[in-house]
Z-matrix of the N, CA and C atoms (Angstrom, degrees):
N
C 1 1.477
C 2 1.526 1 109.92
N 3 1.311 2 116.42 1 145.57
C 4 1.451 3 122.32 2 175.37
C 5 1.514 4 107.72 3 -110.01
N 6 1.301 5 116.92 4 131.58
C 7 1.461 6 120.41 5 -179.54
C 8 1.509 7 110.25 6 -80.02
N 9 1.340 8 117.73 7 129.64
C 10 1.456 9 121.17 8 176.77
C 11 1.507 10 110.99 9 -69.86
N 12 1.345 11 116.89 10 164.99
C 13 1.445 12 120.96 11 -171.60
C 14 1.521 13 112.92 12 -109.76
N 15 1.335 14 117.70 13 15.79
C 16 1.457 15 120.93 14 -173.15
C 17 1.520 16 110.26 15 -93.03
N 18 1.331 17 116.67 16 104.85
C 19 1.459 18 121.94 17 179.10
C 20 1.522 19 107.70 18 -126.35
N 21 1.330 20 116.42 19 134.33
C 22 1.462 21 120.43 20 -179.21
C 23 1.522 22 110.68 21 -102.24
N 24 1.346 23 115.70 22 139.62
C 25 1.456 24 121.22 23 169.81
C 26 1.504 25 115.05 24 67.90
N 27 1.346 26 118.04 25 27.85
C 28 1.455 27 119.99 26 178.67
C 29 1.522 28 109.69 27 -126.50
N 30 1.335 29 114.87 28 152.90
C 31 1.452 30 120.19 29 176.79
C 32 1.528 31 109.53 30 -63.13
N 33 1.358 32 117.19 31 142.11
C 34 1.447 33 120.48 32 -175.07
C 35 1.517 34 113.23 33 -62.10
N 36 1.339 35 117.19 34 -39.99
C 37 1.453 36 119.63 35 179.64
C 38 1.519 37 110.83 36 -61.06
N 39 1.341 38 116.74 37 -35.97
C 40 1.454 39 121.53 38 177.27
C 41 1.508 40 110.52 39 -67.34
N 42 1.327 41 117.31 40 -40.95
C 43 1.450 42 121.16 41 -179.63
C 44 1.519 43 110.07 42 -62.03
N 45 1.327 44 117.32 43 -44.11
C 46 1.459 45 120.42 44 -178.64
C 47 1.508 46 110.14 45 -63.35
N 48 1.342 47 117.98 46 -41.02
C 49 1.459 48 120.80 47 178.92
C 50 1.519 49 111.54 48 -61.64
N 51 1.338 50 116.83 49 -43.49
C 52 1.464 51 120.28 50 179.47
C 53 1.520 52 110.80 51 -58.20
N 54 1.320 53 116.88 52 -42.20
C 55 1.446 54 121.34 53 -179.18
C 56 1.531 55 110.77 54 -64.37
N 57 1.308 56 117.09 55 -47.52
C 58 1.456 57 121.36 56 -177.94
C 59 1.525 58 111.12 57 -65.15
N 60 1.315 59 117.07 58 -42.92
C 61 1.455 60 120.72 59 179.83
C 62 1.517 61 110.59 60 -59.46
N 63 1.320 62 117.69 61 -44.68
C 64 1.452 63 121.32 62 -176.91
C 65 1.522 64 110.73 63 -62.06
N 66 1.322 65 117.07 64 -45.04
C 67 1.448 66 119.80 65 -177.02
C 68 1.519 67 112.42 66 -73.14
N 69 1.338 68 116.74 67 -30.80
C 70 1.457 69 118.50 68 176.50
C 71 1.529 70 109.73 69 -65.83
N 72 1.345 71 116.75 70 -39.17
C 73 1.463 72 120.01 71 176.84
C 74 1.515 73 110.59 72 -58.53
N 75 1.325 74 117.34 73 -44.86
C 76 1.446 75 121.11 74 178.61
C 77 1.524 76 110.45 75 -61.66
N 78 1.329 77 117.67 76 -40.80
C 79 1.440 78 121.42 77 -177.55
C 80 1.527 79 111.37 78 -67.43
N 81 1.326 80 117.17 79 -34.81
C 82 1.453 81 120.46 80 178.32
C 83 1.539 82 108.87 81 -65.04
N 84 1.354 83 116.42 82 -44.11
C 85 1.452 84 119.62 83 178.94
C 86 1.530 85 111.30 84 -63.27
N 87 1.310 86 115.28 85 -39.57
C 88 1.460 87 119.96 86 179.21
C 89 1.514 88 110.09 87 -67.12
N 90 1.346 89 116.25 88 -40.49
C 91 1.453 90 120.49 89 -178.99
C 92 1.510 91 111.58 90 -66.38
N 93 1.351 92 117.34 91 -33.13
C 94 1.445 93 120.29 92 179.82
C 95 1.520 94 111.25 93 -62.75
N 96 1.338 95 115.88 94 -34.02
C 97 1.443 96 119.45 95 -179.53
C 98 1.523 97 110.78 96 -70.30
N 99 1.329 98 118.09 97 -34.98
C 100 1.450 99 121.05 98 -173.80
C 101 1.533 100 111.76 99 -96.65
N 102 1.355 101 116.36 100 -11.98
C 103 1.451 102 121.00 101 179.59
C 104 1.525 103 111.71 102 57.26
N 105 1.316 104 116.62 103 35.36
C 106 1.461 105 121.82 104 178.16
C 107 1.509 106 108.09 105 -126.17
N 108 1.336 107 117.81 106 127.13
C 109 1.452 108 119.96 107 -175.58
C 110 1.519 109 109.61 108 -130.35
N 111 1.325 110 115.17 109 99.40
C 112 1.459 111 121.48 110 177.26
C 113 1.527 112 107.72 111 -125.55
N 114 1.296 113 117.68 112 155.57
C 115 1.461 114 121.82 113 -179.04
C 116 1.527 115 109.71 114 -78.25
N 117 1.333 116 115.74 115 132.27
C 118 1.455 117 119.31 116 177.74
C 119 1.528 118 110.51 117 -73.23
N 120 1.326 119 117.82 118 123.48
C 121 1.463 120 121.84 119 -177.86
C 122 1.519 121 111.44 120 -118.30
N 123 1.323 122 118.01 121 14.07
C 124 1.460 123 122.52 122 -179.33
C 125 1.527 124 109.16 123 -73.88
N 126 1.329 125 117.33 124 109.69
C 127 1.469 126 120.82 125 -175.40
C 128 1.535 127 112.58 126 -73.92
N 129 1.332 128 118.12 127 -12.08
C 130 1.461 129 120.48 128 177.65
C 131 1.514 130 112.73 129 -83.42
N 132 1.345 131 115.89 130 -4.91
C 133 1.458 132 121.10 131 -176.44
C 134 1.515 133 110.18 132 -120.08
N 135 1.335 134 121.27 133 138.69
C 136 1.456 135 125.30 134 -0.25
C 137 1.528 136 111.78 135 -84.03
N 138 1.333 137 117.07 136 163.39
C 139 1.449 138 122.27 137 172.99
C 140 1.525 139 108.96 138 -72.72
N 141 1.348 140 117.04 139 132.18
C 142 1.460 141 120.55 140 -179.63
C 143 1.534 142 108.99 141 -123.43
N 144 1.312 143 116.15 142 127.19
C 145 1.458 144 121.86 143 176.04
C 146 1.523 145 107.42 144 -107.19
N 147 1.315 146 116.18 145 120.19
C 148 1.466 147 121.10 146 -172.09
C 149 1.532 148 111.66 147 -93.76
N 150 1.310 149 114.87 148 155.56
C 151 1.454 150 122.21 149 173.37
C 152 1.538 151 109.05 150 -63.15
N 153 1.325 152 115.15 151 139.25
C 154 1.462 153 120.83 152 -179.39
C 155 1.524 154 110.56 153 -77.57
N 156 1.322 155 116.26 154 139.08
C 157 1.466 156 121.74 155 176.09
C 158 1.533 157 109.55 156 -53.43
N 159 1.333 158 116.75 157 139.46
C 160 1.478 159 122.00 158 -173.26
C 161 1.532 160 111.96 159 -56.87
N 162 1.319 161 117.37 160 -43.00
C 163 1.466 162 120.03 161 -178.93
C 164 1.536 163 110.33 162 -65.97
N 165 1.305 164 116.38 163 -43.19
C 166 1.460 165 121.60 164 178.56
C 167 1.521 166 110.54 165 -64.91
N 168 1.325 167 117.42 166 -38.54
C 169 1.462 168 121.96 167 -178.70
C 170 1.524 169 110.91 168 -64.93
N 171 1.322 170 116.96 169 -38.34
C 172 1.475 171 121.07 170 176.91
C 173 1.524 172 110.88 171 -60.05
N 174 1.329 173 116.33 172 -41.73
C 175 1.463 174 121.01 173 179.02
C 176 1.532 175 110.34 174 -66.31
N 177 1.332 176 116.31 175 -43.82
C 178 1.448 177 120.30 176 -179.13
C 179 1.540 178 111.65 177 -63.24
N 180 1.333 179 115.76 178 -41.22
C 181 1.457 180 119.58 179 179.31
C 182 1.529 181 111.13 180 -63.98
N 183 1.318 182 116.13 181 -39.19
C 184 1.455 183 120.36 182 178.27
C 185 1.526 184 110.75 183 -65.58
N 186 1.327 185 117.24 184 -44.45
C 187 1.472 186 121.11 185 178.77
C 188 1.529 187 110.80 186 -62.41
N 189 1.328 188 115.55 187 -41.44
C 190 1.456 189 120.27 188 -179.67
C 191 1.529 190 110.82 189 -62.67
N 192 1.326 191 117.15 190 -43.82
C 193 1.462 192 121.92 191 -179.92
C 194 1.532 193 111.10 192 -64.70
N 195 1.329 194 117.25 193 -40.69
C 196 1.471 195 120.19 194 179.78
C 197 1.510 196 112.04 195 -68.94
N 198 1.328 197 116.17 196 -32.67
C 199 1.452 198 121.20 197 -178.53
C 200 1.528 199 111.73 198 -78.23
N 201 1.333 200 116.87 199 -21.69
C 202 1.468 201 121.83 200 -175.56
C 203 1.529 202 108.87 201 -132.87
N 204 1.326 203 115.61 202 79.10
C 205 1.474 204 120.30 203 -169.04
C 206 1.539 205 113.02 204 -67.02
N 207 1.332 206 118.72 205 -23.87
C 208 1.464 207 120.70 206 -178.61
C 209 1.523 208 113.54 207 -92.66
N 210 1.323 209 117.33 208 -3.67
C 211 1.462 210 120.99 209 -173.19
C 212 1.526 211 111.88 210 -83.37
N 213 1.342 212 115.38 211 130.96
C 214 1.466 213 121.63 212 -177.85
C 215 1.523 214 112.71 213 -95.80
N 216 1.335 215 118.49 214 -3.06
C 217 1.449 216 120.59 215 178.83
C 218 1.539 217 109.77 216 -98.94
N 219 1.321 218 116.41 217 -174.33
C 220 1.478 219 120.25 218 -179.31
C 221 1.525 220 108.03 219 -147.35
N 222 1.334 221 116.86 220 -150.24
C 223 1.455 222 123.01 221 -178.44
C 224 1.519 223 110.64 222 -116.74
N 225 1.324 224 116.20 223 142.98
C 226 1.469 225 119.20 224 176.23
C 227 1.539 226 111.18 225 -84.77
N 228 1.301 227 116.59 226 -172.86
C 229 1.467 228 121.19 227 -174.94
C 230 1.515 229 113.42 228 -63.26
N 231 1.342 230 117.12 229 -19.61
C 232 1.462 231 121.18 230 178.87
C 233 1.522 232 112.31 231 -93.41
N 234 1.339 233 116.87 232 -1.21
C 235 1.459 234 120.56 233 -179.86
C 236 1.503 235 114.34 234 85.61
N 237 1.360 236 117.65 235 18.17
C 238 1.455 237 121.37 236 179.36
C 239 1.532 238 110.48 237 -107.37
N 240 1.338 239 115.64 238 156.36
C 241 1.471 240 121.25 239 179.02
C 242 1.527 241 111.16 240 -56.16
N 243 1.342 242 115.37 241 134.18
C 244 1.465 243 119.97 242 -178.70
C 245 1.523 244 108.62 243 -166.98
N 246 1.336 245 115.67 244 178.90
C 247 1.455 246 119.73 245 176.10
C 248 1.526 247 110.29 246 -60.17
N 249 1.318 248 115.97 247 145.94
C 250 1.459 249 120.61 248 179.53
C 251 1.522 250 110.74 249 -79.17
N 252 1.332 251 117.03 250 134.41
C 253 1.460 252 120.60 251 176.92
C 254 1.529 253 110.48 252 -67.56
N 255 1.324 254 115.60 253 -36.77
C 256 1.468 255 121.47 254 177.14
C 257 1.530 256 108.83 255 -116.08
N 258 1.337 257 117.78 256 147.88
C 259 1.461 258 120.40 257 -178.97
C 260 1.532 259 112.79 258 -55.64
N 261 1.328 260 116.65 259 137.33
C 262 1.449 261 122.17 260 177.30
C 263 1.527 262 108.61 261 -107.64
N 264 1.309 263 116.51 262 119.19
C 265 1.460 264 121.29 263 -177.92
C 266 1.534 265 109.72 264 -88.98
N 267 1.304 266 115.67 265 75.66
C 268 1.453 267 121.34 266 179.79
C 269 1.514 268 110.48 267 -88.29
N 270 1.327 269 118.01 268 141.26
C 271 1.478 270 120.04 269 178.23
C 272 1.518 271 111.01 270 -71.13
N 273 1.347 272 116.14 271 156.91
C 274 1.463 273 120.85 272 175.91
C 275 1.527 274 109.49 273 -71.32
N 276 1.327 275 117.32 274 136.81
C 277 1.470 276 119.62 275 177.30
C 278 1.516 277 111.16 276 -70.76
N 279 1.325 278 117.77 277 162.33
C 280 1.476 279 121.39 278 179.11
C 281 1.526 280 110.79 279 -58.94
N 282 1.314 281 115.81 280 146.57
C 283 1.463 282 120.55 281 177.57
C 284 1.531 283 109.41 282 -72.91
N 285 1.343 284 114.98 283 131.42
C 286 1.460 285 121.37 284 177.98
C 287 1.508 286 108.77 285 -148.53
N 288 1.318 287 117.47 286 111.21
C 289 1.452 288 122.00 287 -176.72
C 290 1.531 289 112.16 288 -101.69
N 291 1.340 290 116.60 289 11.08
C 292 1.474 291 120.07 290 -175.68
C 293 1.529 292 112.49 291 -104.42
N 294 1.350 293 116.84 292 10.26
C 295 1.463 294 120.62 293 -175.78
C 296 1.515 295 111.30 294 -68.41
N 297 1.328 296 116.26 295 131.99
C 298 1.470 297 122.92 296 177.71
C 299 1.518 298 110.09 297 -108.26
N 300 1.338 299 116.49 298 172.17
C 301 1.463 300 121.09 299 176.80
C 302 1.523 301 111.26 300 -59.28
N 303 1.316 302 117.06 301 -38.20
C 304 1.467 303 121.13 302 177.81
C 305 1.511 304 110.92 303 -64.11
N 306 1.346 305 115.67 304 -40.05
C 307 1.468 306 119.91 305 178.24
C 308 1.522 307 110.25 306 -62.91
N 309 1.334 308 116.24 307 -39.58
C 310 1.464 309 120.49 308 179.26
C 311 1.512 310 111.13 309 -58.59
N 312 1.320 311 116.85 310 -47.73
C 313 1.454 312 121.21 311 -178.91
C 314 1.518 313 110.79 312 -58.76
N 315 1.323 314 115.92 313 -42.30
C 316 1.485 315 120.00 314 179.62
C 317 1.538 316 110.06 315 -63.84
N 318 1.346 317 116.66 316 -47.24
C 319 1.468 318 120.70 317 -177.95
C 320 1.523 319 111.21 318 -61.60
N 321 1.349 320 116.23 319 -43.99
C 322 1.456 321 120.31 320 -178.30
C 323 1.526 322 111.06 321 -63.93
N 324 1.325 323 116.29 322 -48.59
C 325 1.472 324 119.77 323 -177.70
C 326 1.528 325 110.88 324 -64.57
N 327 1.328 326 116.77 325 -40.87
C 328 1.456 327 119.89 326 178.50
C 329 1.529 328 111.02 327 -59.50
N 330 1.324 329 116.27 328 -42.63
C 331 1.475 330 120.28 329 179.01
C 332 1.534 331 110.63 330 -65.72
N 333 1.319 332 117.69 331 -47.09
C 334 1.467 333 120.75 332 -178.14
C 335 1.512 334 111.50 333 -62.27
N 336 1.318 335 117.52 334 -42.62
C 337 1.474 336 120.54 335 -178.14
C 338 1.527 337 110.98 336 -72.67
N 339 1.346 338 116.57 337 -40.67
C 340 1.462 339 120.54 338 179.94
C 341 1.525 340 111.02 339 -63.14
N 342 1.339 341 115.92 340 -31.55
C 343 1.469 342 121.93 341 -178.62
C 344 1.524 343 111.42 342 -109.34
N 345 1.319 344 115.56 343 36.03
C 346 1.468 345 121.27 344 -175.62
C 347 1.527 346 113.00 345 -52.67
N 348 1.330 347 116.77 346 -37.85
C 349 1.469 348 120.21 347 -179.48
C 350 1.518 349 112.40 348 -63.80
N 351 1.339 350 115.95 349 -25.00
C 352 1.459 351 120.99 350 -176.83
C 353 1.535 352 113.62 351 -103.74
N 354 1.336 353 116.24 352 -19.28
C 355 1.458 354 120.56 353 -179.36
C 356 1.526 355 112.83 354 -104.61
N 357 1.331 356 116.69 355 -20.83
C 358 1.461 357 121.06 356 -177.38
C 359 1.512 358 113.47 357 78.59
N 360 1.341 359 117.66 358 3.17
C 361 1.462 360 121.57 359 -178.39
C 362 1.541 361 108.85 360 -99.23
N 363 1.340 362 115.94 361 121.09
C 364 1.464 363 121.32 362 -179.61
C 365 1.536 364 110.49 363 -94.75
N 366 1.335 365 114.91 364 163.34
C 367 1.464 366 119.55 365 -179.53
C 368 1.516 367 111.57 366 -66.14
N 369 1.330 368 117.43 367 -20.22
C 370 1.468 369 121.33 368 177.89
C 371 1.527 370 111.60 369 -81.27
N 372 1.341 371 117.08 370 -10.61
C 373 1.459 372 121.60 371 178.74
C 374 1.529 373 110.42 372 -80.98
N 375 1.299 374 115.91 373 167.77
C 376 1.464 375 120.52 374 179.13
C 377 1.531 376 108.87 375 -129.89
N 378 1.335 377 118.43 376 75.06
C 379 1.468 378 119.65 377 -179.38
C 380 1.513 379 111.22 378 -63.64
N 381 1.316 380 115.19 379 131.96
C 382 1.479 381 120.63 380 -175.71
C 383 1.520 382 110.27 381 -112.14
N 384 1.324 383 116.46 382 126.34
C 385 1.463 384 122.02 383 176.50
C 386 1.524 385 109.03 384 -76.39
N 387 1.336 386 116.47 385 125.69
C 388 1.472 387 119.37 386 -179.33
C 389 1.531 388 112.45 387 -112.66
N 390 1.314 389 117.91 388 -11.85
C 391 1.480 390 119.48 389 -179.71
C 392 1.530 391 109.01 390 -153.99
N 393 1.351 392 115.40 391 135.50
C 394 1.456 393 121.08 392 175.82
C 395 1.522 394 108.62 393 -134.22
N 396 1.320 395 116.37 394 126.24
C 397 1.474 396 121.44 395 176.68
C 398 1.514 397 107.45 396 -123.42
N 399 1.326 398 116.85 397 123.89
C 400 1.459 399 121.57 398 -178.48
C 401 1.521 400 113.24 399 -108.02
N 402 1.331 401 115.59 400 145.11
C 403 1.476 402 121.62 401 175.26
C 404 1.533 403 108.08 402 -134.40
N 405 1.319 404 116.05 403 140.47
C 406 1.475 405 118.72 404 -178.59
C 407 1.520 406 113.08 405 -135.76
N 408 1.327 407 115.28 406 30.80
C 409 1.470 408 119.39 407 -177.00
C 410 1.518 409 112.55 408 -102.26
N 411 1.324 410 117.41 409 32.51
C 412 1.454 411 121.02 410 177.75
C 413 1.530 412 111.00 411 -88.02
N 414 1.310 413 115.63 412 147.69
C 415 1.481 414 120.59 413 -175.91
C 416 1.518 415 111.42 414 -61.54
N 417 1.358 416 116.77 415 -33.35
C 418 1.463 417 118.24 416 -177.02
C 419 1.519 418 111.74 417 -83.01
N 420 1.350 419 117.44 418 -1.48
C 421 1.445 420 120.27 419 178.31
C 422 1.502 421 115.36 420 85.87
N 423 1.320 422 117.47 421 -3.69
C 424 1.446 423 120.99 422 -179.51
C 425 1.523 424 110.78 423 -73.52
N 426 1.318 425 116.75 424 150.99
C 427 1.450 426 120.89 425 178.96
C 428 1.512 427 110.64 426 -99.22
N 429 1.328 428 115.57 427 144.45
C 430 1.461 429 124.50 428 -175.29
C 431 1.534 430 106.94 429 -113.80
N 432 1.347 431 117.15 430 128.48
C 433 1.452 432 121.08 431 179.93
C 434 1.519 433 110.34 432 -122.50
N 435 1.347 434 116.59 433 130.86
C 436 1.447 435 121.54 434 173.08
C 437 1.530 436 107.55 435 -106.20
N 438 1.311 437 116.38 436 120.55
C 439 1.465 438 121.58 437 -172.70
C 440 1.543 439 109.18 438 -121.58
N 441 1.326 440 116.41 439 131.63
C 442 1.465 441 120.66 440 176.47
C 443 1.514 442 109.92 441 -112.84
N 444 1.347 443 114.67 442 132.76
C 445 1.448 444 122.28 443 -178.44
C 446 1.535 445 109.13 444 -99.79
N 447 1.302 446 116.38 445 137.33
C 448 1.472 447 122.44 446 179.22
C 449 1.514 448 110.56 447 -57.67
N 450 1.330 449 116.54 448 146.46
C 451 1.458 450 121.63 449 -179.02
C 452 1.517 451 111.46 450 -60.84
N 453 1.320 452 115.03 451 153.61
C 454 1.466 453 123.25 452 -179.31
C 455 1.538 454 110.51 453 -66.17
N 456 1.327 455 115.05 454 148.29
C 457 1.460 456 121.01 455 173.98
C 458 1.526 457 108.92 456 -125.99
N 459 1.334 458 116.57 457 140.43
C 460 1.450 459 122.01 458 170.24
C 461 1.519 460 105.56 459 -109.81
N 462 1.338 461 116.82 460 108.20
C 463 1.456 462 120.91 461 -167.99
C 464 1.525 463 107.80 462 57.31
N 465 1.311 464 119.19 463 -114.39
C 466 1.473 465 121.83 464 179.43
C 467 1.524 466 111.46 465 -106.27
N 468 1.337 467 117.52 466 9.17
C 469 1.455 468 121.55 467 -174.84
C 470 1.532 469 110.77 468 -96.02
N 471 1.327 470 118.02 469 126.02
C 472 1.456 471 121.49 470 176.27
C 473 1.515 472 110.54 471 -72.79
N 474 1.326 473 116.34 472 139.12
C 475 1.464 474 122.11 473 174.69
C 476 1.520 475 107.16 474 -102.04
N 477 1.319 476 116.43 475 114.35
C 478 1.454 477 120.81 476 -178.69
C 479 1.528 478 110.75 477 -70.65
N 480 1.326 479 116.54 478 156.93
C 481 1.468 480 123.54 479 179.60
C 482 1.534 481 112.24 480 60.35
N 483 1.335 482 116.21 481 33.77
C 484 1.474 483 119.22 482 -179.25
C 485 1.521 484 112.93 483 -123.45
N 486 1.340 485 117.29 484 21.42
C 487 1.456 486 119.17 485 174.33
C 488 1.538 487 109.66 486 -70.33
N 489 1.310 488 116.34 487 142.17
C 490 1.457 489 122.33 488 177.24
C 491 1.513 490 109.28 489 -113.35
N 492 1.326 491 116.98 490 133.57
C 493 1.463 492 122.23 491 177.87
C 494 1.520 493 108.24 492 -120.77
N 495 1.327 494 115.55 493 120.19
C 496 1.443 495 122.53 494 -176.78
C 497 1.528 496 109.66 495 -120.10
N 498 1.309 497 116.94 496 135.56
C 499 1.465 498 121.94 497 176.88
C 500 1.519 499 109.30 498 -114.29
N 501 1.321 500 115.14 499 132.13
C 502 1.472 501 121.84 500 -178.93
C 503 1.522 502 109.11 501 -122.28
N 504 1.318 503 115.38 502 138.31
C 505 1.463 504 121.38 503 175.05
C 506 1.539 505 106.08 504 -123.86
N 507 1.330 506 115.31 505 121.82
C 508 1.470 507 117.66 506 -171.12
C 509 1.511 508 108.52 507 67.76
N 510 1.316 509 115.95 508 -116.87
C 511 1.462 510 121.51 509 176.63
C 512 1.527 511 112.68 510 -114.96
N 513 1.322 512 116.43 511 5.14
C 514 1.479 513 119.41 512 -173.21
C 515 1.520 514 110.76 513 -109.97
N 516 1.311 515 117.15 514 139.27
C 517 1.460 516 122.94 515 173.45
C 518 1.526 517 108.00 516 -72.40
N 519 1.362 518 116.16 517 128.37
C 520 1.463 519 119.13 518 178.49
C 521 1.529 520 111.81 519 -114.88
N 522 1.327 521 117.17 520 -8.24
C 523 1.450 522 119.02 521 179.40
C 524 1.532 523 110.12 522 -159.44
N 525 1.341 524 115.59 523 146.84
C 526 1.447 525 120.88 524 175.54
C 527 1.526 526 108.35 525 -149.18
N 528 1.320 527 116.20 526 121.80
C 529 1.455 528 120.78 527 177.03
C 530 1.526 529 109.29 528 -123.82
N 531 1.325 530 114.36 529 137.25
C 532 1.459 531 119.77 530 -178.86
C 533 1.507 532 111.08 531 99.93
N 534 1.317 533 114.97 532 172.98
C 535 1.464 534 120.23 533 -177.82
C 536 1.513 535 111.22 534 -165.92
N 537 1.320 536 115.50 535 162.33
C 538 1.447 537 122.03 536 165.67
C 539 1.523 538 107.42 537 -93.65
N 540 1.310 539 116.97 538 165.72
C 541 1.467 540 120.89 539 -174.27
C 542 1.527 541 110.70 540 -111.97
N 543 1.323 542 117.48 541 118.19
C 544 1.468 543 120.33 542 -178.12
C 545 1.528 544 111.92 543 -77.50
N 546 1.309 545 114.57 544 148.01
C 547 1.472 546 120.59 545 170.89
C 548 1.507 547 115.17 546 66.36
N 549 1.340 548 118.95 547 29.24
C 550 1.463 549 119.74 548 177.71
C 551 1.529 550 109.45 549 -69.31
N 552 1.309 551 115.27 550 130.35
C 553 1.456 552 120.63 551 178.40
C 554 1.528 553 109.40 552 -107.69
N 555 1.335 554 115.78 553 125.12
C 556 1.452 555 121.48 554 178.32
C 557 1.516 556 108.88 555 -119.66
N 558 1.334 557 117.81 556 115.82
C 559 1.482 558 120.16 557 179.66
C 560 1.523 559 110.67 558 -59.93
N 561 1.312 560 115.47 559 152.44
C 562 1.474 561 119.90 560 178.70
C 563 1.522 562 111.09 561 -66.69
N 564 1.335 563 116.31 562 -28.42
C 565 1.448 564 119.02 563 176.47
C 566 1.518 565 109.22 564 -151.96
N 567 1.345 566 115.96 565 154.25
C 568 1.458 567 122.41 566 178.04
C 569 1.517 568 108.45 567 -108.68
N 570 1.317 569 116.19 568 119.18
C 571 1.452 570 120.77 569 176.55
C 572 1.532 571 108.41 570 -120.78
N 573 1.312 572 116.99 571 112.97
C 574 1.454 573 121.74 572 -172.50
C 575 1.520 574 111.27 573 -127.92
N 576 1.325 575 116.02 574 139.93
C 577 1.449 576 121.54 575 174.85
C 578 1.536 577 108.21 576 -71.54
N 579 1.326 578 117.80 577 120.67
C 580 1.459 579 121.51 578 -173.85
C 581 1.532 580 111.59 579 -61.05
N 582 1.339 581 118.10 580 -45.86
C 583 1.457 582 120.55 581 -177.88
C 584 1.517 583 111.76 582 -63.97
N 585 1.357 584 116.80 583 -41.84
C 586 1.473 585 119.64 584 179.36
C 587 1.520 586 109.57 585 -64.45
N 588 1.324 587 117.71 586 -41.12
C 589 1.463 588 121.03 587 -179.22
C 590 1.533 589 111.08 588 -63.52
N 591 1.340 590 115.76 589 -42.53
C 592 1.466 591 118.92 590 179.93
C 593 1.518 592 110.91 591 -64.86
N 594 1.337 593 117.28 592 -42.75
C 595 1.457 594 120.15 593 179.90
C 596 1.532 595 110.96 594 -63.52
N 597 1.319 596 116.10 595 -34.52
C 598 1.461 597 120.46 596 -179.97
C 599 1.526 598 110.84 597 -67.88
N 600 1.335 599 116.92 598 -35.02
C 601 1.467 600 121.21 599 -173.85
C 602 1.518 601 113.92 600 -88.27
N 603 1.339 602 117.76 601 -15.85
C 604 1.466 603 120.38 602 -178.35
C 605 1.530 604 110.24 603 -61.26
N 606 1.344 605 115.82 604 133.53
C 607 1.470 606 124.10 605 178.09
C 608 1.517 607 112.70 606 67.98
N 609 1.314 608 118.67 607 17.38
C 610 1.463 609 121.47 608 176.50
C 611 1.528 610 108.28 609 -112.31
N 612 1.316 611 116.08 610 148.40
C 613 1.459 612 121.74 611 176.85
C 614 1.517 613 108.73 612 -99.36
N 615 1.305 614 116.46 613 126.47
C 616 1.456 615 121.39 614 -179.24
C 617 1.512 616 108.85 615 -118.17
N 618 1.333 617 116.97 616 124.86
C 619 1.457 618 121.92 617 178.93
C 620 1.510 619 109.27 618 -105.87
N 621 1.333 620 115.48 619 129.25
C 622 1.458 621 120.31 620 179.23
C 623 1.527 622 108.91 621 -125.08
N 624 1.332 623 117.00 622 130.53
C 625 1.454 624 121.30 623 177.90
C 626 1.503 625 108.27 624 -88.86
N 627 1.321 626 116.31 625 114.79
C 628 1.457 627 121.45 626 -176.08
C 629 1.511 628 112.81 627 -74.34
N 630 1.330 629 116.61 628 179.49
C 631 1.458 630 121.79 629 -176.44
C 632 1.523 631 111.40 630 -62.86
N 633 1.349 632 117.36 631 -29.41
C 634 1.467 633 119.89 632 -179.22
C 635 1.516 634 112.06 633 -90.22
N 636 1.359 635 116.92 634 3.43
C 637 1.442 636 119.71 635 178.85
C 638 1.511 637 113.35 636 88.81
N 639 1.351 638 117.95 637 5.57
C 640 1.452 639 120.70 638 -178.97
C 641 1.533 640 110.08 639 -89.63
N 642 1.332 641 115.43 640 137.07
C 643 1.452 642 120.59 641 178.30
C 644 1.515 643 110.37 642 -78.83
N 645 1.336 644 117.05 643 137.57
C 646 1.456 645 121.60 644 174.28
C 647 1.533 646 107.12 645 -130.41
N 648 1.332 647 116.39 646 149.20
C 649 1.450 648 119.81 647 -179.34
C 650 1.513 649 109.95 648 -127.02
């Protein structure tokens, strides 16, 4: 598994440390199986996604809002779709009660691809809907759909923290939280010096999200 890089409300240096610690733990476990301990010298690893410059982020948020007039969310510090820091006064989309499951898939994919820079989902990807919850108790008669997209995969490797949640009203996307991560580099093999890895991990707390979603330390 590859740990996603999306952390809210934390200092960037802390976020980078959390990412490195998690992957070093995985490499130690992998190294124990192979009984080979060499220092990793791959300069392309790990992949680091940096916080967007404040001035640039303001421009991106404005472009995103203009491109998606019905969307009530915005972009986080990394430039990905997330909850808006300030309220977004988006108009209500047109009422449409004829939306089908097939229509939902089209609307979701069109939004993700059109906003690839903000969602991390490219047209060559195949985002898969794994959950749909519908509500139709709105005064205007419009139907509300909550759609969850399956987590990103790099080859056969799951990318943690990459679930996408999209909300549709009528036929228009009104909210998107989460993202996939562009340009993730995964080395073909992890070779780590056991002693260096142990010294790095001593006195550090490492949190791992298990298969059932439970945190372990």
